[in-house]
C-alpha positions, 0 to 999 in steps of 0.5 A: 755663130750667133744671130748677129754674126749670121746677119752679117754673113747673110748680108755679104752674099749675092742678093741679085739671084732668085729666091731659090739661089738665095736660099741655097747660098744662105743655107750653106753659111750655117748648120744651125736649124734656126739660121737655116730657117732664116735663110729659107724665110728670107727667100720665101718673103722675097718670092712672095713680096717682090717689092722688098729691099734685097739687102735687109732682113724682113719679118712677115708678121701675121699672128695676133693674140689668141689668148681668151683672157685679156688678149692684146688687140690686133692691128688697126689703121686710123688716120693712115697710122698703124696701132695694135700688136703682132705677137710673133716676130722672127729675128726680133733683135736684128730685123730691119723691116716688118711686113704687117698683114692688116685685115683678112680675106679680100680686105687684107692689106700688107704694110711695110714698117721700118725698124727705126720707127717712133711708133714701133716698139719691139719686145723680145720673148724669153725662154723660147723652146724652139729655134732658140738661137733666133730672137723672137718677139712681139711688135707693138704699134702706136700710130706707126707710119707705114707704106702699103705694098701693092705688088700682091700677085704672089702673096697667097703663095707664102704658105707654100713658099715658106717650107719650099725655101726652108727645105732648099736652105737645108739642102744648101747647108747639107751640101756645103757642110756634109758633102759625103751625103751623096743624095743631097746634090742630086736632090738639089738638081731634082728639086726644081722639077718636083712638086712641093709634096714630092720634095717634102717626101724626099726631105723626110727621107733625108731626115731619116738618112741623117738619123741613120748616120747619126748626123746632128745639125746645130747645137739644139738638134733634138728640139730644132729638127722638127722644123723640117717635118712640121710642115709635112702634114699640111703639105700632104693634106693639100696635095 
């Protein structure tokens, strides 16, 4: 299954369910960490931005160029048009809409930009080394039109929602594709009662179980498995 095929499979699942159910069901469609990431990422965006359309892929673009030499300029708004760059865009070949963060702190705005926008150019990165089955790109805006998102009560939860729903997508994948892992179904049941730090501990135990049983997920497991551990240090530091 490639990204386009996963996009089509994802579009066919039930979008009326809550973000938790969406992550579990979308995770069950795949064993590829890149697509498990997408499953959790799409659920996290919906939990954080309740205004978004339910049957489209979205990317939350916050990163800007930190290169000290000739950096690409960040985004600015002039005459109600968006210009500048966002330097990491997930699912760049298939994404339907972009959520753009403009500004910081209390002055931050969150803008919705359609893929089919004459002021938007998306380029795709080559030779990526992590989650390589997922296209990753750069968005350039040249006086692009946008709409402003206004339901922002949950936006600050995105940093927690992203790992939470990626973990749930992993559990959905394991339950469907590796049913012999008896701990998975129980952990899904428990997950709604656990704090994120508790869930993280249990996910790290699951990774150890996979290693002990020599279970690999997807075609690039040795590089992509870090997806399920890279959030752990930050989660435990905040706990």
